[in-house]
Structure formats: structure tokens, C-alpha cells
NUGU-855013 format. One record per residue (C-alpha): x, y, z; residue number from 1. Coordinates in steps of 0.05 Angstrom, whole numbers, plus 5000, padded with zeros to 4 digits. Example, Ala and Ser with C-alpha at 12.3 -4.5 7.8 and 13.67 -1.06 7.14 Angstrom:
<atoms>
ATOM     c1     c2     c3   seq
ATOM   5246   4910   5156     1
ATOM   5273   4979   5143     2
</atoms>
This chain:
<atoms>
ATOM     c1     c2     c3   seq
ATOM   7541   3103   3306     1
ATOM   7508   3043   3281     2
ATOM   7563   2998   3295     3
ATOM   7567   3025   3366     4
ATOM   7492   3010   3375     5
ATOM   7503   2937   3350     6
ATOM   7561   2928   3398     7
ATOM   7516   2949   3459     8
ATOM   7461   2902   3438     9
ATOM   7511   2841   3433    10
ATOM   7541   2863   3503    11
ATOM   7467   2862   3532    12
ATOM   7453   2793   3502    13
ATOM   7518   2767   3531    14
ATOM   7499   2793   3601    15
ATOM   7427   2762   3597    16
ATOM   7452   2693   3573    17
ATOM   7506   2693   3627    18
ATOM   7453   2706   3681    19
ATOM   7408   2653   3657    20
ATOM   7461   2599   3654    21
ATOM   7477   2614   3732    22
ATOM   7450   2558   3775    23
ATOM   7402   2583   3828    24
ATOM   7370   2522   3861    25
ATOM   7330   2505   3923    26
ATOM   7324   2444   3962    27
ATOM   7298   2440   4031    28
ATOM   7326   2496   4070    29
ATOM   7389   2505   4025    30
ATOM   7399   2560   3972    31
ATOM   7458   2547   3926    32
ATOM   7491   2593   3872    33
ATOM   7529   2657   3866    34
ATOM   7505   2721   3895    35
ATOM   7452   2756   3854    36
ATOM   7468   2828   3835    37
ATOM   7430   2875   3792    38
ATOM   7367   2839   3788    39
ATOM   7309   2823   3836    40
ATOM   7283   2751   3839    41
ATOM   7237   2705   3881    42
ATOM   7249   2634   3902    43
ATOM   7207   2589   3951    44
ATOM   7239   2555   4011    45
ATOM   7213   2498   4058    46
ATOM   7224   2521   4133    47
ATOM   7202   2483   4196    48
ATOM   7185   2524   4258    49
ATOM   7178   2484   4328    50
ATOM   7145   2521   4392    51
ATOM   7170   2494   4458    52
ATOM   7123   2492   4520    53
ATOM   7142   2540   4578    54
ATOM   7183   2505   4633    55
ATOM   7146   2492   4697    56
ATOM   7153   2550   4746    57
ATOM   7159   2515   4816    58
ATOM   7176   2535   4886    59
ATOM   7183   2492   4951    60
ATOM   7152   2531   5013    61
ATOM   7157   2474   5065    62
ATOM   7190   2437   5094    63
ATOM   7246   2488   5104    64
ATOM   7322   2479   5122    65
ATOM   7308   2478   5196    66
ATOM   7300   2427   5255    67
ATOM   7230   2402   5265    68
ATOM   7211   2379   5333    69
ATOM   7160   2330   5307    70
ATOM   7159   2267   5264    71
ATOM   7086   2273   5246    72
ATOM   7045   2311   5196    73
ATOM   7105   2349   5165    74
ATOM   7076   2397   5112    75
ATOM   7097   2391   5041    76
ATOM   7075   2457   5014    77
ATOM   7091   2484   4941    78
ATOM   7072   2529   4887    79
ATOM   7077   2508   4813    80
ATOM   7054   2532   4747    81
ATOM   7055   2507   4675    82
ATOM   7069   2437   4702    83
ATOM   7039   2377   4673    84
ATOM   7055   2328   4733    85
ATOM   7085   2341   4803    86
ATOM   7122   2288   4847    87
ATOM   7169   2281   4904    88
ATOM   7214   2232   4933    89
ATOM   7236   2233   5008    90
ATOM   7308   2209   5024    91
ATOM   7321   2182   4954    92
ATOM   7260   2135   4959    93
ATOM   7200   2120   4913    94
ATOM   7173   2178   4870    95
ATOM   7104   2196   4895    96
ATOM   7058   2238   4850    97
ATOM   7012   2291   4885    98
ATOM   6966   2343   4860    99
ATOM   6962   2387   4922   100
ATOM   7002   2400   4989   101
ATOM   7003   2341   5033   102
ATOM   7026   2320   5102   103
ATOM   7076   2264   5111   104
ATOM   7109   2229   5169   105
ATOM   7181   2216   5186   106
ATOM   7203   2148   5218   107
ATOM   7265   2172   5249   108
ATOM   7303   2232   5278   109
ATOM   7364   2261   5241   110
ATOM   7377   2294   5175   111
ATOM   7330   2283   5114   112
ATOM   7324   2307   5045   113
ATOM   7263   2321   4999   114
ATOM   7267   2325   4922   115
ATOM   7209   2353   4882   116
ATOM   7200   2347   4808   117
ATOM   7152   2380   4756   118
ATOM   7150   2371   4679   119
ATOM   7118   2402   4620   120
ATOM   7082   2368   4562   121
ATOM   7152   2363   4528   122
ATOM   7176   2322   4591   123
ATOM   7225   2378   4607   124
ATOM   7235   2368   4682   125
ATOM   7249   2420   4734   126
ATOM   7281   2395   4802   127
ATOM   7286   2428   4870   128
ATOM   7310   2399   4933   129
ATOM   7315   2415   5007   130
ATOM   7350   2387   5070   131
ATOM   7320   2389   5136   132
ATOM   7326   2353   5203   133
ATOM   7278   2321   5257   134
ATOM   7291   2320   5330   135
ATOM   7228   2307   5368   136
ATOM   7265   2301   5436   137
ATOM   7294   2369   5434   138
ATOM   7232   2411   5447   139
ATOM   7157   2405   5457   140
ATOM   7096   2447   5457   141
ATOM   7032   2421   5492   142
ATOM   6971   2456   5469   143
ATOM   6921   2399   5452   144
ATOM   6865   2442   5481   145
ATOM   6874   2495   5427   146
ATOM   6906   2457   5368   147
ATOM   6846   2449   5324   148
ATOM   6811   2513   5343   149
ATOM   6803   2576   5300   150
ATOM   6863   2616   5286   151
ATOM   6908   2578   5337   152
ATOM   6985   2582   5313   153
ATOM   7006   2511   5286   154
ATOM   7074   2510   5325   155
ATOM   7095   2442   5294   156
ATOM   7096   2478   5228   157
ATOM   7160   2516   5249   158
ATOM   7230   2495   5263   159
ATOM   7268   2499   5329   160
ATOM   7308   2560   5298   161
ATOM   7246   2596   5279   162
ATOM   7206   2589   5346   163
ATOM   7261   2628   5380   164
ATOM   7233   2692   5347   165
ATOM   7162   2676   5334   166
ATOM   7113   2733   5316   167
ATOM   7034   2738   5313   168
ATOM   7025   2681   5358   169
ATOM   6950   2664   5371   170
ATOM   6911   2619   5415   171
ATOM   6837   2611   5406   172
ATOM   6776   2574   5433   173
ATOM   6721   2583   5382   174
ATOM   6663   2587   5432   175
ATOM   6699   2630   5483   176
ATOM   6755   2676   5461   177
ATOM   6825   2688   5430   178
ATOM   6894   2712   5450   179
ATOM   6935   2749   5396   180
ATOM   7002   2767   5422   181
ATOM   7030   2833   5395   182
ATOM   7104   2819   5409   183
ATOM   7153   2766   5386   184
ATOM   7161   2708   5434   185
ATOM   7222   2661   5443   186
ATOM   7187   2592   5459   187
ATOM   7252   2558   5477   188
ATOM   7254   2598   5541   189
ATOM   7201   2555   5571   190
ATOM   7232   2510   5626   191
ATOM   7252   2441   5614   192
ATOM   7246   2446   5538   193
ATOM   7169   2446   5545   194
ATOM   7118   2502   5535   195
ATOM   7058   2475   5571   196
ATOM   7003   2518   5543   197
ATOM   6948   2469   5558   198
ATOM   6956   2474   5634   199
ATOM   6979   2544   5638   200
ATOM   6930   2583   5592   201
ATOM   6851   2584   5602   202
ATOM   6806   2609   5552   203
ATOM   6734   2597   5574   204
ATOM   6667   2635   5578   205
ATOM   6683   2707   5600   206
ATOM   6753   2689   5622   207
ATOM   6823   2692   5592   208
ATOM   6877   2669   5640   209
ATOM   6954   2659   5630   210
ATOM   7001   2633   5686   211
ATOM   7057   2682   5673   212
ATOM   7097   2652   5731   213
ATOM   7101   2587   5689   214
ATOM   7106   2624   5621   215
ATOM   7145   2684   5635   216
ATOM   7163   2691   5562   217
ATOM   7090   2697   5545   218
ATOM   7082   2756   5591   219
ATOM   7073   2804   5532   220
ATOM   7024   2855   5505   221
ATOM   6967   2823   5471   222
ATOM   6895   2834   5440   223
ATOM   6845   2795   5478   224
ATOM   6778   2777   5451   225
ATOM   6716   2746   5491   226
ATOM   6659   2715   5451   227
ATOM   6583   2707   5470   228
ATOM   6581   2760   5522   229
ATOM   6510   2782   5542   230
ATOM   6530   2851   5571   231
ATOM   6502   2917   5540   232
ATOM   6563   2955   5559   233
ATOM   6618   2914   5588   234
ATOM   6679   2936   5627   235
ATOM   6744   2898   5632   236
ATOM   6765   2866   5699   237
ATOM   6835   2841   5717   238
ATOM   6838   2791   5770   239
ATOM   6765   2806   5787   240
ATOM   6781   2879   5799   241
ATOM   6769   2939   5749   242
ATOM   6829   2942   5704   243
ATOM   6858   3011   5694   244
ATOM   6858   3049   5629   245
ATOM   6936   3042   5630   246
ATOM   6935   2966   5627   247
ATOM   6868   2954   5590   248
ATOM   6840   2991   5532   249
ATOM   6774   2971   5499   250
ATOM   6777   2966   5423   251
ATOM   6707   2945   5404   252
ATOM   6645   2911   5432   253
ATOM   6593   2888   5383   254
ATOM   6545   2829   5380   255
ATOM   6572   2798   5446   256
ATOM   6644   2801   5422   257
ATOM   6692   2846   5466   258
ATOM   6761   2860   5438   259
ATOM   6814   2897   5481   260
ATOM   6889   2909   5491   261
ATOM   6929   2888   5550   262
ATOM   7000   2903   5568   263
ATOM   7015   2840   5608   264
ATOM   6984   2776   5633   265
ATOM   6939   2758   5690   266
ATOM   6865   2737   5691   267
ATOM   6820   2778   5649   268
ATOM   6745   2778   5646   269
ATOM   6685   2828   5638   270
ATOM   6624   2852   5672   271
ATOM   6567   2900   5661   272
ATOM   6582   2977   5669   273
ATOM   6539   3001   5727   274
ATOM   6510   3071   5730   275
ATOM   6564   3096   5779   276
ATOM   6623   3073   5740   277
ATOM   6620   3114   5677   278
ATOM   6622   3087   5605   279
ATOM   6672   3036   5620   280
ATOM   6703   3041   5550   281
ATOM   6776   3036   5573   282
ATOM   6767   2997   5635   283
ATOM   6761   3061   5678   284
ATOM   6791   3073   5747   285
ATOM   6730   3081   5787   286
ATOM   6707   3030   5840   287
ATOM   6654   2978   5824   288
ATOM   6581   2989   5849   289
ATOM   6526   2942   5848   290
ATOM   6455   2941   5884   291
ATOM   6453   2896   5944   292
ATOM   6397   2916   5989   293
ATOM   6339   2936   5948   294
ATOM   6284   2888   5936   295
ATOM   6248   2928   5882   296
ATOM   6271   2913   5814   297
ATOM   6261   2983   5791   298
ATOM   6307   3013   5842   299
ATOM   6368   2972   5826   300
ATOM   6426   3000   5785   301
ATOM   6443   2934   5754   302
ATOM   6505   2888   5766   303
ATOM   6501   2828   5814   304
ATOM   6461   2832   5879   305
ATOM   6477   2796   5939   306
ATOM   6405   2770   5945   307
ATOM   6378   2755   5876   308
ATOM   6303   2767   5864   309
ATOM   6291   2701   5838   310
ATOM   6312   2630   5847   311
ATOM   6332   2577   5792   312
ATOM   6321   2499   5796   313
ATOM   6364   2462   5781   314
ATOM   6428   2500   5794   315
ATOM   6468   2463   5742   316
ATOM   6454   2413   5685   317
ATOM   6493   2352   5662   318
ATOM   6469   2328   5592   319
ATOM   6490   2266   5559   320
ATOM   6474   2257   5484   321
ATOM   6493   2217   5423   322
ATOM   6509   2249   5356   323
ATOM   6444   2267   5322   324
ATOM   6401   2257   5384   325
ATOM   6353   2309   5417   326
ATOM   6334   2311   5489   327
ATOM   6294   2361   5533   328
ATOM   6302   2392   5600   329
ATOM   6265   2438   5642   330
ATOM   6288   2502   5680   331
ATOM   6244   2531   5733   332
ATOM   6249   2605   5753   333
ATOM   6213   2630   5817   334
ATOM   6203   2702   5832   335
ATOM   6220   2711   5903   336
ATOM   6218   2789   5897   337
ATOM   6167   2832   5928   338
ATOM   6147   2862   5863   339
ATOM   6143   2840   5790   340
ATOM   6210   2829   5751   341
ATOM   6230   2817   5678   342
ATOM   6273   2760   5659   343
ATOM   6317   2750   5598   344
ATOM   6355   2685   5579   345
ATOM   6414   2671   5539   346
ATOM   6469   2620   5527   347
ATOM   6537   2610   5498   348
ATOM   6519   2539   5473   349
ATOM   6473   2563   5416   350
ATOM   6502   2508   5371   351
ATOM   6474   2455   5416   352
ATOM   6419   2489   5460   353
ATOM   6352   2519   5437   354
ATOM   6315   2558   5491   355
ATOM   6240   2565   5472   356
ATOM   6228   2628   5509   357
ATOM   6280   2679   5522   358
ATOM   6243   2737   5553   359
ATOM   6183   2744   5601   360
ATOM   6154   2775   5662   361
ATOM   6142   2744   5730   362
ATOM   6093   2773   5778   363
ATOM   6105   2768   5856   364
ATOM   6114   2694   5877   365
ATOM   6103   2668   5806   366
ATOM   6141   2611   5777   367
ATOM   6155   2589   5704   368
ATOM   6181   2529   5670   369
ATOM   6225   2539   5610   370
ATOM   6236   2486   5561   371
ATOM   6309   2474   5537   372
ATOM   6320   2429   5475   373
ATOM   6390   2399   5469   374
ATOM   6409   2376   5400   375
ATOM   6477   2342   5382   376
ATOM   6486   2355   5310   377
ATOM   6522   2309   5266   378
ATOM   6578   2360   5256   379
ATOM   6594   2362   5328   380
ATOM   6654   2316   5353   381
ATOM   6650   2267   5411   382
ATOM   6671   2314   5469   383
ATOM   6651   2350   5530   384
ATOM   6622   2420   5520   385
ATOM   6617   2467   5578   386
ATOM   6580   2531   5581   387
ATOM   6522   2566   5617   388
ATOM   6453   2594   5615   389
ATOM   6452   2664   5637   390
ATOM   6388   2689   5667   391
ATOM   6384   2763   5679   392
ATOM   6339   2812   5715   393
ATOM   6354   2888   5727   394
ATOM   6379   2873   5794   395
ATOM   6420   2810   5785   396
ATOM   6442   2753   5739   397
ATOM   6446   2682   5757   398
ATOM   6489   2634   5714   399
ATOM   6473   2562   5710   400
ATOM   6533   2521   5686   401
ATOM   6517   2466   5636   402
ATOM   6558   2406   5615   403
ATOM   6540   2371   5553   404
ATOM   6575   2303   5534   405
ATOM   6568   2277   5462   406
ATOM   6579   2202   5448   407
ATOM   6586   2164   5383   408
ATOM   6521   2136   5351   409
ATOM   6547   2066   5346   410
ATOM   6580   2061   5414   411
ATOM   6570   1992   5447   412
ATOM   6570   2021   5517   413
ATOM   6525   2062   5562   414
ATOM   6562   2098   5615   415
ATOM   6544   2135   5679   416
ATOM   6585   2173   5725   417
ATOM   6560   2199   5792   418
ATOM   6589   2224   5859   419
ATOM   6567   2204   5928   420
ATOM   6522   2257   5958   421
ATOM   6571   2267   6019   422
ATOM   6623   2288   5965   423
ATOM   6583   2332   5924   424
ATOM   6617   2388   5960   425
ATOM   6692   2377   5974   426
ATOM   6752   2418   5994   427
ATOM   6821   2424   5963   428
ATOM   6863   2366   5982   429
ATOM   6807   2321   6000   430
ATOM   6785   2257   5965   431
ATOM   6725   2255   5913   432
ATOM   6695   2192   5911   433
ATOM   6655   2176   5846   434
ATOM   6616   2117   5821   435
ATOM   6623   2089   5749   436
ATOM   6573   2044   5715   437
ATOM   6586   2012   5648   438
ATOM   6536   1972   5610   439
ATOM   6563   1930   5551   440
ATOM   6512   1924   5494   441
ATOM   6556   1876   5455   442
ATOM   6558   1801   5460   443
ATOM   6629   1789   5492   444
ATOM   6677   1816   5544   445
ATOM   6710   1880   5515   446
ATOM   6771   1914   5534   447
ATOM   6760   1991   5537   448
ATOM   6800   2050   5556   449
ATOM   6773   2098   5608   450
ATOM   6795   2169   5616   451
ATOM   6774   2216   5669   452
ATOM   6778   2292   5670   453
ATOM   6768   2338   5727   454
ATOM   6753   2408   5700   455
ATOM   6727   2474   5728   456
ATOM   6667   2510   5700   457
ATOM   6712   2549   5651   458
ATOM   6732   2481   5617   459
ATOM   6802   2485   5646   460
ATOM   6829   2416   5659   461
ATOM   6854   2406   5730   462
ATOM   6875   2333   5728   463
ATOM   6865   2271   5683   464
ATOM   6875   2199   5696   465
ATOM   6864   2138   5650   466
ATOM   6858   2061   5659   467
ATOM   6843   1999   5618   468
ATOM   6779   1963   5638   469
ATOM   6749   1895   5619   470
ATOM   6675   1894   5615   471
ATOM   6631   1833   5604   472
ATOM   6557   1855   5613   473
ATOM   6559   1904   5665   474
ATOM   6612   1936   5709   475
ATOM   6605   1981   5772   476
ATOM   6668   2008   5804   477
ATOM   6687   2064   5853   478
ATOM   6740   2115   5833   479
ATOM   6774   2159   5881   480
ATOM   6809   2225   5860   481
ATOM   6850   2270   5904   482
ATOM   6833   2344   5893   483
ATOM   6897   2388   5882   484
ATOM   6911   2432   5940   485
ATOM   6908   2494   5897   486
ATOM   6841   2478   5864   487
ATOM   6797   2542   5866   488
ATOM   6727   2544   5896   489
ATOM   6669   2538   5851   490
ATOM   6631   2493   5807   491
ATOM   6671   2435   5775   492
ATOM   6656   2375   5728   493
ATOM   6678   2305   5730   494
ATOM   6676   2275   5660   495
ATOM   6692   2205   5636   496
ATOM   6701   2178   5564   497
ATOM   6699   2103   5547   498
ATOM   6735   2087   5482   499
ATOM   6732   2022   5442   500
ATOM   6741   2009   5371   501
ATOM   6745   2084   5353   502
ATOM   6674   2097   5385   503
ATOM   6665   2140   5448   504
ATOM   6616   2136   5503   505
ATOM   6616   2192   5555   506
ATOM   6583   2221   5619   507
ATOM   6595   2278   5666   508
ATOM   6571   2303   5733   509
ATOM   6577   2369   5772   510
ATOM   6606   2378   5839   511
ATOM   6625   2437   5884   512
ATOM   6692   2459   5913   513
ATOM   6692   2501   5977   514
ATOM   6746   2519   6021   515
ATOM   6747   2486   6093   516
ATOM   6730   2556   6120   517
ATOM   6669   2562   6073   518
ATOM   6644   2496   6095   519
ATOM   6654   2508   6169   520
ATOM   6617   2573   6164   521
ATOM   6559   2538   6128   522
ATOM   6558   2484   6181   523
ATOM   6551   2534   6232   524
ATOM   6502   2576   6200   525
ATOM   6441   2536   6224   526
ATOM   6466   2529   6294   527
ATOM   6483   2603   6299   528
ATOM   6414   2624   6271   529
ATOM   6382   2575   6321   530
ATOM   6421   2611   6379   531
ATOM   6407   2682   6353   532
ATOM   6332   2664   6347   533
ATOM   6328   2635   6417   534
ATOM   6367   2697   6445   535
ATOM   6315   2743   6409   536
ATOM   6256   2701   6436   537
ATOM   6287   2703   6505   538
ATOM   6295   2778   6501   539
ATOM   6220   2786   6478   540
ATOM   6195   2742   6535   541
ATOM   6237   2782   6588   542
ATOM   6209   2846   6563   543
ATOM   6138   2819   6565   544
ATOM   6149   2794   6637   545
ATOM   6180   2862   6657   546
ATOM   6116   2898   6633   547
ATOM   6071   2852   6670   548
</atoms>
């Protein structure tokens, strides 16, 4: 037994010595030696761990693989996260670093390529590219009147392929109204590869009109909105008559903003709902009714009377301002009624015009002067702003059209446009003779660009002309315009701008268009009244003589 124990001890010593003599070494990340079995051990190792940054996540939104019909203001729009820098190269050209979406121009028609790059902090680069085409002779959309306004659709942001089925098209004039089409439209169905929206769509005060004969592809259902109305409970008119509920449906009316649906296009406007017409919420089908014979304000039912109980002087205003300037005008209101009346004033030019007194009473025969302050804020652009001053009584409303021209502060020119008195009333097809006077405040003869606009009181442009003039100190010239045969009766504006060195001077003047029939009747009115008066006097004399 003792011998057996000694052998066991010797065997254990041999195992221990054998284990210690095994080479277990560590250098950097390498462990050498035989596999260790039967015994737990601990050894330290030097290990290096490297964390790599997330790669940029980049997507190119625009341009797209389509044919654009403009060379200018192509939108480069993208999204990118985790990038350290972002840059692009057009047609293999110079790399250009950007930090936000930009607009760029193309010099030529044809195929083009755009490549965008984004890198991370480890300079890992992500690359994306797109091919697109430019063809600015294939198609055109004319919509300068709306292009910078509100929610107007940017047609040039779409390709030729996309405008063949374009949805959610909007046209807006910020002070007057908006059209939002509810159906998709194929713009390429416009004739002669031109969609002329500027001359065939009119959005002005209390008026939205689309010429569906010229734009049949736009004759779709739409939501229309009219801004800055002054009615209490408006109803919808189509071509001047009450619009049926099957064609027009009022959606909302609040704070002067009327929104309604239409099924197709014509000319839409609104008027006050009279007592005999019901609520007018959906346009209704009853006939229009208004007070026309009552001379007492309290007996009228509202609407527009044929003989208003008051008169207003002047009947239109043409105001010329420079940016930052303030000027004052007076408006005189005279009560020609046989009883007292209440007057309320409002305007859709509240960003320019301040009316010092908006409601008051006038006794029989009383007149009142209202102070009007016109202020051309620095935020307003050099342009012609057309609106009106609405003067309301319970019997009738009178609208005074207002034209405001705003010129540059540093313009070197004073300009005055006028119309000969004999032409202040003209007929379609006749010549309109105007007089233009320019005063050069500079020290030398200057070349300027003169642009003339004929517009109606709803701001629709009827015609434009331009010419180059050379002005030394002063220039006077006569300008003749031929009125189109289809121009409508009503108040119109002649507006001129003088451009020099990116500065603008402007002026405007009102005139009236009446048909030959209207002018003939007016010319015959006084002789006819004279003849009727003589006949009445003669009958009275005969009756007196018979009695004697």
C-alpha cells in the first residue's frame, strides 16, 4: 500500500512538471502553445477595436429622368443624413459644394447628366446620378400673372411626360382668389404647344373666369375661393345669373372668404343674398330680387338699387406712389335720399389703403369727406395694384375702382400718363389717344424701356405694348392704342412703366369702355328729355287755354 501511494505521488509530480514546462505565451493578439486541458488559466491579450461612421443616406428628388421645357431655374432638390459634405457635378463639370437645395440653369437643349456626392467623417463617399433632357421649344406655359402668387403650381418644375397627367393644379392671386382643380389635366392638349393661362384665366376681385373655349382641357370640376368679400351672406353667380345647386355648391364663408365647388368653367362671382332668395347656401334656383323703386332706406330689401340713395365723388382713383411713401386723398359721399341713411366702407386693398372712418350716418342732403391714406410699404414690389372701395347702404352699394402704381425709390424719372378728355369714354374697336410725359432727373440723355398695359377693373390684361425711348431732360409724346373689338364695357386702366437700370417709375389713368349703342343712347338722352319736357309744357298750356 505504501508503495502504491508513493507511485501515485511521483505520477502527480510528473504531470505538474509537464504542465509548467508547456509554453503559453502572449504577444499582441496571438496566443501560442498547446491546448490546455484539465486546468483553468488567465492570460491578458492586447486587442484594438475601431468604430466606423455611418455612411451618408442620400436621395435625389429633383431633377428627374424627364424632359424639362425650360433651361432656367432647374431645381436640384435632395435629402441627405449623416453626411459631412455634399456636392454635385453637372455634365461631368466642376464639383460644386452646396448645403441646401438650389436652382441652376442649363445652357443648351439636349441630354444632360447630374451626379451628386456625399461623404462621411471617414471620407467614405456615396454617389448618385440622374440623366434628364432639356427641350425649351417643345412646350410652353404662360402664367406670369400667377407665377409668384400663393399656392400657384410651378409648372416648370415638371417634365413634359408629367404634365400629361398632372393633378392638384392650383392658380392663385393672393388678394383676390384661387382655383384648385379637382381632376387631373393634360396640359399638352393645349393648342399650338402653348397653355396661355395669363390671357385666358382671370382671377380678380369677386371674379374668377376661365375661357374654356381656349382651354377645353381645363374645363374640369374645381374648388374656387374668393377673398376679401364684404357680403353678409353671399350667393354664387355664374355668368351674372344665380348658379344652380347642381353646378355650384357653397362650402364655407367666413371673414370675407367664400369657398365653393363648381362642375365646369365659365365666369363666377358672388352677390349678397336678398330676402326673397332664401339662404343662398348652395347657389339656389330662385330668381334674383332687389329694391329698385324705394327711396326710403328702411324699406329696401338690400341688393343693388337702380337709383342709389347717395353719390360718390370722384368715381375712380388713380394713385401714384414711391416705395415707402404716404399720400392722402379725399372721398366725398353725398346723401341724395329723402331720408337718413347709414354708410359702411371697406376695401380689398387693406395692405396699402387705410380708411379713417368706416361707418357713419348721413342725414338728408348731408355730405361727408372721408380721408384715405395710401401707404406703399417697403415690402411691396413695383407694380400696379387694382382694387376698389366698396360703399354700402341698406338699399344699394357703390364700388369705386382704385388703381395704385408703386415706383422705385431711386428712380431717375417722373412719369405721367393721361387720356384726352374726348377719349375718356371709348368704344370697342376705336382708338384710345393718350399723352405720356417723362421728366429725366439725371444729368444726361438716357435710354429707357416703356411698357404699356391696358387692363380691365378686375386686373385682366387686355393688351401690352413696349418701346424704347431716349429722354434728355423732358419728353412728351402721344400714344395711340386700338381697343380690341371684343373688349367689354366698364372701367379700364391704362398703366405704363418706365424701366432704367433696374429701377421702375410708373403711372396709370382710368377710362371707360361703352358700346356704340350705350354712347348713342347717352347722346340722345338730353335731346329726348328736352323734347319730352317741351311736349309736357305744351300739353299743360293747351289745357290751361281750354279752361279759359
